[in-house]
N, C-alpha and C positions, 0 to 999 in steps of 0.2 A: 555113277561114271564121274572119272576127273577129268575136268578140261586143263591141258598143259596149253602154255603160252611163252613164246621165245620173244621177248619184247627189244627192239632196239633203244636204247638210253644213248642219251647225249646233254653233257653240260660242259660248260667252260672249255671247250674244244676236244674234251674226251670222249670217244664214241666206244660203247662196251653192248654185249646181247647179255639180257638177263632173263630165266626161267623161271614160272611162276606155275603151281598146280591149286586148282581150285576145284571144290564140289561142281557139278552142274547141276543148275535149277532148271527145270520145265519153264519156257518162254525166255529163257537167257539169251541176251544180245551181248554185242562185244561191247559195248557200252558201259550193261550192268557188270559185266565180268570185270573188267578193268576199275570199274568203283569198287568191288567186292576186293579185290588186288590191295587197292588202296587202304580202305578199311581195316582190313585184315591180316595184311604181309608186309606191305609196304609202303608208309606214307608220302615218300619222295617221288614216286612215279607220278608224271606230269601229262596231263591230256588237257584237251580243252573239248567243252559241250555246253549245251544253252537249253535250247527246247526241250530236246528229246521226242521228238514229234517227225524229223525228215522234214522242217521245214527252213532251218537256219544255216544249216549247211557246216558248222562250225567242229564237228566231230568226225570229218572224214579223217579215215587213216587206212592204210595199205595192212592188207590182209591177203596174206600169202600171192605178194606181189598185185595186187588189184585193188584201186582205190574204192572202198566203201563208206557209208553212212553209219558209224558204230552204232547209233543209237536204233538203227532199224535192221541190221544185219544180224540174223540169228548165226547163235555158234553150233546148232546141234549140227547141220550137214558137213561142219570140218570134223566136229568131234565124233560123227562115225566112221572116218577115216583110221582114226585110232593113233594120228601122228600129231607130233607138235607143231601148233599154228604159229606160222610168224607173223608178228605186228611191227609196222614201220609206219615212220610219219610220212606225210605225202613228199614226193618229187618233185624236184623243178622250184621247191620254194625254200627260202633259209630257215633253217630248224633253228628255234627259240630254245626250248629245251625238250628232251624226250619226245613225244607226239605231238607239240605245240610247233607250229611252222607260223612264218610271218605273211598274214594275207594282206600287209598292206600295199604290197606292189601292185595288186590287182586294184583296190580300193583307188589309189593313187592315178591308175591309169584309167578307171572311171572318170574320174575327175577332170583329167586333164583333158580327154574327148566331150565331155558332157554329156555323156550316156544317159539324159531323162529326156522327158518329153519337153519339147518344145512348141507350145501350141499354137495354129495356127489363130486367125482371128476369126475366123467363122465355125461356127458349129456343124461339123462336117457328119453324116450319116454313114454308118459301116455297115457293108452286107455281111448276113449271118454267117459264109464261108468264111471272108477275109479274117472276122471276128475270132473265129476258131484259130485261125492260123496266126493272129498276133498272139492269143492267149496261149497256144502252144509253146510259141518261140519265149513267152514272156515268163513259164516256169521256172527259168533257170532261178536255183538259190544260191549262186554264187559261193558253192563249196569248193570249187576249183579242181574237182576229178578229172575233168576233160583236159584242163590246162597242164595237170599233173602227168597224167598219161600221153600227153602228145610229144615225141619224139621232136618236131618241127621247132617247140618253142625255146629250143635249146641256140636257135637263131635269134636273138637278140630284137631284132628289127620285124619280126613276127610278131602281129598283134595276139594270135591265137584264137582256138575255138571259143572262149567263152567271151571274147570281146566281138567276134565275127557274130556269136548269135545274138549279141545286143544290138548289133549295127543292123543284121537284118530286121529285128524286132520296132526298128523304128522306121527303116527303110520302106515299109509296107504300111505303116500306119497313116493313112491320109491327115490325121490330128496333128501329125507332126511338121512344123514349120520348118524344118532342117533335113528334108527326106533328102534330096541331092547332096548333101555336104556330106550326110551319113555315108553315102555308096562310095565317094571320093575318098573318105577318111579309110574307109575298110581297102580302098585298092592299095591306099599307102601304105598300108600296114602290111604288105606283101600278101595278099589275099590269095594270089595263085602260086606262092608257096606252099600251099597246101600238099599233102602228100597223098590225101585223098585214101589214106589206110581203116578208114572209118574208126579208130580205137576211140576217139571221143564219145562216138555213137554208142560204142558198145559199154562205156563206164557212167554214161550218166544217169543218177537215179531219178532222176525227174523226165526221162525219155525227150529230152529237150531236142537230139540228134543235129548236133551242132556240123558234122561235116556234112550233113544232107543241107542245112541253112547256107553255110559256104558257096556249095556247088550252086545252088538257089541266087546267091550273091553275084556269083562269077558272071551269071547270065543279064545281070541288070545294065541297063543303060547309063553311064556316067551323066 
């Protein structure tokens, strides 16, 4: 079987689409397909990857209009449709080259908002149920899929589902010394502008369910 990919290319302000055809191999992912194209057909094709295990989130691309982790997404279900598969970079991010986008806007916001644990002086015990809740919210790998697929992030003052998931994670953790300010920051990020469309829930590869966490944040007291 032949795998046919139509890939959006971009560099130096020029945008075009290029089609490639390669032999399908059992267990092939979109990342391995992109690597095969780069090795055998077009060494100029540019994409990003690192861990190849669905942990770093750097290989996120759009496959037929939906954000996917290229290293985990199998090509076979798409191949069986017999149609050319559209590959594009993530939306709502600046494209650097081809499928590589600039994640620095997310990193910058995380730093600005100090979204890491600010420990309390005392060592507080955590109930198993709360620990499970925190762990689920902490599964975010910063891949940007939710941010890319969220229609509301076009409003610049809207913090976005990725950051709200982080706000929730720290606002419920009793070990964090800034819990109250986390909630205040979430509200200042226009939390209530969420459209409740659940699109971020649908595309999160780690099932963090940002939209669900946003609704829980809305019910918290400032």
